C-alpha positions in Angstrom: 57.9 -10.5 22.4 57.7 -13.4 20.0 54.5 -14.8 18.5 54.0 -17.2 15.6 51.8 -16.7 12.6 51.1 -20.4 12.9 48.1 -21.6 14.9 50.1 -23.1 17.8 48.7 -23.7 21.2 51.1 -24.9 24.0 49.7 -26.7 27.0 52.0 -26.5 30.1 51.9 -28.4 33.4 50.7 -31.7 34.6 51.7 -34.1 37.4 48.4 -36.0 37.4 45.5 -37.0 35.2 43.5 -34.3 36.8 45.8 -31.7 35.3 46.4 -33.3 31.9 43.0 -34.7 30.9 41.3 -31.2 30.7 44.1 -30.0 28.5 43.9 -33.0 26.2 40.1 -32.5 26.0 40.7 -28.9 24.8 43.4 -30.0 22.4 41.2 -32.7 20.8 38.3 -30.2 20.3 40.7 -27.6 18.9 42.0 -30.0 16.3 38.4 -30.9 15.3 37.2 -27.3 15.0 40.3 -25.2 14.0 41.9 -25.8 10.7 45.7 -26.3 10.7 45.9 -26.1 14.5 49.2 -27.2 16.0 49.3 -28.6 19.5 52.3 -29.1 21.8 52.4 -30.3 25.5 55.1 -29.4 28.0 54.6 -31.8 30.9 56.4 -32.9 34.1 58.8 -35.9 34.4 56.3 -37.8 36.6 55.6 -41.3 35.2 51.8 -40.7 35.1 52.4 -37.8 32.6 54.5 -40.1 30.3 51.8 -42.8 30.5 49.0 -40.5 29.5 50.9 -38.6 26.8 52.0 -41.8 25.1 48.4 -42.6 24.4 47.8 -39.2 22.6 48.7 -38.1 19.2 50.4 -34.9 20.3 54.1 -34.0 20.5 55.2 -33.5 24.1 58.3 -32.4 25.9 59.4 -32.9 29.5 60.0 -30.1 32.0 62.7 -30.9 34.5 61.3 -28.9 37.4 60.0 -30.8 40.5 57.8 -29.8 43.3 59.3 -27.6 46.0 60.6 -29.8 48.8 58.6 -29.8 52.0 61.4 -31.1 54.2 64.3 -28.9 55.3 66.9 -31.0 53.6 69.9 -29.2 52.0 70.3 -31.9 49.3 66.6 -31.7 48.3 66.7 -28.0 48.1 69.9 -28.0 46.0 68.3 -30.6 43.7 65.1 -28.5 43.4 67.0 -25.3 42.4 69.2 -27.1 40.0 66.2 -28.6 38.2 64.3 -25.3 38.4 67.2 -23.5 36.5 67.3 -26.3 33.9 63.5 -26.0 33.4 63.8 -22.2 33.0 66.2 -22.8 30.1 64.0 -25.6 28.7 60.9 -23.4 28.8 62.7 -20.5 27.1 64.1 -22.8 24.4 60.7 -24.4 23.7 58.8 -21.1 23.5 61.3 -19.7 21.0 61.1 -22.8 18.8 57.3 -23.2 18.9 56.3 -19.6 19.2 52.8 -20.3 20.4 49.8 -18.1 19.8 48.6 -18.9 23.3 49.9 -20.8 26.3 47.3 -22.8 28.4 48.4 -23.5 31.9 47.1 -26.8 33.3 48.3 -26.1 36.9 50.8 -27.9 39.1 54.4 -27.0 39.6 55.3 -27.9 36.0 53.3 -24.9 34.7 55.3 -22.2 36.5 58.4 -21.6 34.5 56.8 -21.8 31.0 53.8 -19.7 32.2 56.1 -17.1 33.7 58.3 -16.8 30.6 55.3 -16.7 28.3 54.0 -13.7 30.3 57.4 -12.0 30.1 57.4 -12.5 26.3 53.8 -11.1 26.2 52.4 -14.4 24.9 48.7 -14.7 26.0 48.3 -17.1 28.9 45.1 -18.8 30.1 44.7 -21.3 32.9 42.3 -24.2 33.6 41.3 -24.6 37.3 39.0 -27.4 38.5 39.2 -26.9 42.2 37.2 -24.5 44.4 40.6 -23.3 45.8 43.0 -22.2 43.0 46.4 -23.8 42.9 49.5 -21.9 43.9 50.8 -21.4 40.4 47.4 -20.2 39.1 47.0 -17.8 42.1 50.5 -16.3 41.6 50.3 -15.9 37.8 46.6 -15.3 37.1 46.8 -11.5 37.7 48.8 -11.2 34.4 46.9 -13.8 32.5 44.0 -13.3 30.1 41.8 -15.3 32.5 41.2 -18.6 34.3 38.5 -21.1 33.2 37.0 -22.3 36.4 34.6 -25.1 37.4 33.3 -22.9 40.2 32.0 -19.3 40.0 33.6 -18.5 43.3 37.1 -19.9 43.1 39.1 -18.9 46.2 42.4 -17.1 45.5 41.4 -15.5 42.2 40.3 -12.0 41.4 36.6 -12.1 40.2 37.5 -10.3 37.0 39.9 -13.2 36.0 37.3 -15.9 36.5 35.7 -17.4 33.4 33.1 -19.7 34.9 32.9 -22.1 31.9 33.4 -25.2 33.9 36.4 -27.5 33.6 36.9 -29.2 30.2 36.3 -32.9 30.3 37.2 -35.7 27.9 35.0 -36.3 24.9 31.8 -37.8 26.1 29.0 -39.7 24.6 25.9 -40.3 26.7 24.9 -44.0 26.4 21.4 -45.1 27.3 21.3 -46.4 30.9 19.7 -49.8 31.3 17.4 -49.8 34.3 18.1 -52.5 36.8 17.5 -53.4 40.4 21.2 -53.9 40.8 23.1 -50.9 42.1 26.2 -50.4 39.9 29.1 -48.8 41.7 32.3 -47.3 40.2 35.3 -47.3 42.5 38.2 -45.1 41.4 41.1 -43.3 43.1 42.2 -40.9 40.4 44.9 -41.3 37.9 47.5 -42.1 40.6 45.3 -44.6 42.4 44.3 -44.5 46.1 45.2 -47.5 48.2 43.1 -46.4 51.2 39.9 -46.3 49.0 40.8 -49.7 47.5 41.5 -51.4 50.8 38.4 -50.0 52.5 36.1 -51.0 49.7 37.5 -54.5 49.6 37.4 -54.8 53.4 33.8 -53.6 53.4 32.6 -56.5 51.3 32.4 -58.8 54.3 29.8 -56.5 55.7 27.9 -56.3 52.5 27.5 -60.1 51.8 23.7 -60.0 52.3 23.5 -57.4 49.5 25.7 -59.1 47.0 22.9 -59.9 44.6 21.9 -56.3 44.6 25.3 -54.7 43.9 27.9 -54.9 41.0 31.2 -53.1 40.9 33.4 -51.5 38.2 36.8 -51.0 40.0 39.8 -49.1 38.5 42.6 -50.7 40.5 46.3 -50.0 40.8 48.5 -51.7 38.3 50.1 -53.9 40.9 46.9 -54.9 42.7 44.6 -55.7 39.8 44.6 -59.5 40.3 44.4 -59.3 44.1 41.3 -57.0 43.8 39.7 -59.4 41.4 40.3 -62.3 43.7 38.8 -60.5 46.7 35.5 -59.8 44.8 35.4 -63.4 43.8 36.1 -64.6 47.3 33.0 -62.8 48.6 30.8 -63.6 45.6 30.4 -60.1 44.2 30.1 -59.4 40.5 32.9 -57.0 39.5 34.8 -55.7 36.5 38.3 -54.8 37.5 40.5 -52.6 35.2 43.9 -51.1 35.4 42.9 -48.1 33.3 39.9 -47.1 31.3 40.4 -44.6 28.5 36.7 -44.3 27.4 35.2 -43.3 30.8 32.0 -42.0 29.2 30.8 -45.6 28.6 31.4 -46.4 32.3 29.9 -43.2 33.7 26.7 -43.8 31.6 26.1 -47.2 33.2 26.8 -46.6 36.9 24.5 -45.3 39.7 27.1 -44.4 42.3 30.8 -43.4 42.4 33.2 -43.9 45.2 36.0 -41.5 44.5 38.6 -38.9 45.5 37.4 -35.3 45.2 39.8 -33.9 42.6 38.5 -31.2 40.3 38.7 -33.2 37.1 36.9 -36.2 38.6 34.1 -34.1 40.0 33.7 -32.2 36.7 33.2 -35.6 35.0 30.9 -37.0 37.7 28.6 -34.0 37.7 28.5 -33.7 33.9 27.0 -37.2 33.9 24.8 -36.5 37.0 26.1 -39.3 39.2 25.6 -39.6 42.9 28.9 -39.9 44.8 30.6 -41.0 48.0 33.6 -38.8 48.2 36.8 -39.6 50.1 39.0 -36.5 49.8 42.8 -36.9 49.8 43.8 -35.5 53.2 47.3 -34.4 52.1 46.0 -32.4 49.0 47.5 -28.9 48.7 45.6 -26.2 50.5 43.1 -28.9 51.6 41.4 -28.4 48.2 39.9 -31.9 47.9 38.1 -31.6 51.2 36.8 -28.2 50.2 35.7 -29.5 46.8 33.9 -32.4 48.5 32.1 -30.3 51.1 30.9 -28.0 48.3 29.3 -31.1 46.6 27.9 -32.3 49.9 26.4 -28.9 50.8 24.6 -28.9 47.5 23.1 -32.4 48.2 25.0 -34.0 45.3 27.2 -36.4 47.4 28.2 -37.9 50.7 31.6 -37.1 52.2 33.7 -39.5 54.3 37.0 -38.0 55.4 40.1 -40.2 55.5 40.4 -39.9 59.2 36.9 -41.3 59.6 37.1 -43.9 56.9 36.5 -47.5 58.0 35.2 -50.6 56.1 32.1 -50.8 58.4 31.2 -47.2 57.9 31.6 -47.4 54.1 29.5 -50.6 54.1 26.8 -49.0 56.1 26.8 -45.9 53.8 26.4 -48.1 50.7 23.8 -50.3 52.4 21.7 -47.3 53.3 21.7 -46.1 49.7 20.7 -49.6 48.5 17.8 -49.6 50.9 16.7 -46.1 49.9 17.4 -45.6 46.3 15.4 -42.4 46.3 18.5 -40.8 48.0 20.6 -41.8 45.1 18.1 -40.3 42.7 18.0 -37.1 44.6 21.8 -36.8 44.7 22.0 -37.6 40.9 19.5 -34.8 40.2 21.5 -32.3 42.2 24.8 -33.5 40.6 23.4 -33.0 37.2 22.5 -29.4 38.0 26.1 -28.8 39.0 27.6 -30.3 35.8 28.9 -28.2 33.0 29.2 -30.6 30.0 29.7 -27.8 27.5 32.9 -26.5 29.2 35.2 -27.8 26.5 33.3 -26.1 23.8 33.3 -22.8 25.7 37.1 -22.9 26.2 37.8 -23.8 22.6 35.4 -21.0 21.3 37.3 -18.5 23.5 40.8 -19.6 22.3 39.8 -19.8 18.7 38.1 -16.4 18.5 40.7 -14.5 20.5 44.0 -16.1 19.5 43.5 -18.3 16.3 41.3 -16.1 14.2 38.3 -18.4 13.6 36.8 -21.9 13.8 36.5 -24.3 10.9 
């Protein structure tokens, strides 16, 4: 067992914004509320992790491990095990150098080796889980952890005594006053890694929405390579649209939109419901354990959103769904109300309070 007298918290895992942003939210709040708190991140080698961490103030290290190969390829399996062994050494080395007071697992394959070794060294481990079905690493390691902070009270795959139903931490938010307007403001986003199928279907739906163009405006977070083409398409059909490659201050955007067209990842849904926004959810069909579809159906069953599965997604169907909401704005108001009831905007504070009181001694 090795533990530090310093107030060090290590965040491990990543692979997407949905994994990293909750951890960054907790880190930001810890630095605000705990004196002399040291933060370190141990993330995957995926480019999205690099992009996100470069825009933070925290030291970060890269874990070599990769996801377990789905194909029965000898070379892929050899490469996986080689990198897995390297990551085991990297994790051991970093834990010995940093000697954290607590390790916070963010989920994903990148959280396995450091989380396992932390448990072996009797370092307290916590997990953040935003999906209604816990990820594989969280399911495997949670029995030995101190607990799992969950967005949902009934998170499948976890023992009830390990669930801390605080909600999933979200990025710092400020509620801006919403300006009432007859124009329906729609946010289109595909998650941190983008979603071509959402982007293409939204753009192809515009031809069917031409009669509504004076009653709709868009904020569209597009892929890096397609930003100009997306802008050109909105202009072609005469729609008012703001197109961005990336938005760091999402609170200002969430505060001004009436409807979100989005994937159904846990982090996105935690933010959407915290702001009480109606949603058209298009779950990623290849998500592990079908968790996005299950997240989306939970939102739908509680009347906070509409679900269109990828296999059913067509421009005309999407256009009809948006048009129906424009014609009956009371439906949007109802979904927004139910969405707000599902939101847990104080989740970050709850997680920080727990960490500070149990592993760091006190708050500022």
